[in-house]
N, C-alpha and C positions, 0 to 999 in steps of 0.2 A: 632597497631592502625587499626581500621576498614576501609574497603574500601566501598565507596558508589558511586552510579550512579548519574551523573548530566545530566539530559535529555538535548539534544542538538537540535535535529530536527527529524521530522517524514516525511515519504513519503507514499502517497496513490497510490496503483498500481491496475489497473483494467486489467484483462486478458480477452480477447475477442476471440470468436470462429471464425476462418478464414477458415473454411472448411477443406478439406483434400488435400494432395499432390497427385502426379501421382501414388504413391504406396499405397495410402489409409491411410497414416499416418495423424493424426490430426495436424492441423496448428493453431497457436494462434498468436495474436498480443497483445501488452501491451500498456497501456496509463499510464503515471506516472505524479503525481501531487506533486511537491516538496514544501518545506516550510510549511508543515502542523504543526500546534501547537502541541507540544508533550502532552499537557494536554487535548487535544480533546478526548472525549470518543469514545470507539469502536463503540457504537451504532450510534453516530452522524456521524462518518466517513462512516459507512455502509449505512446510509440513503443518504448521499451525493453521495456515489458511485453508488447506485441504481438509483438515480436521473440523474446522469451524463450518466449512461448506456442507459437510455431512449433516449438520444440525439445521440447515436451511431448507425451506420448502422449494426454493427455486434452484435450478442447476447453475453451477459455477461457470462463468465465461472466462474470466481472467483474474490474475493476482498482480497488484501493483504495490510498489514500495516508494513512498515519497520521503526523501531525506531533506532536512533543513540544516544549514550550517552557517556560521558567521565567518566572514572573511576578515582576517586580521594580519597585521604586519608580523613577520617572523621575529621571535624574541620577546613577545609580550606575554 
């Protein structure tokens, strides 16, 4: 029997530039937004992330999407 993914939830994560530490290593901070609809398109999430980034005091470094899904046998 085939195994399929059942999307459960997604999370949007913004990584922000927080400067450098005393040794010159880059520092970042993250902001996470849970309960994102799994069916939301990548383009829509990116637009939301860039809009949210404009409200932050730190510059945006990256945008990540973390998807969670349950694996089940096909036909359940």
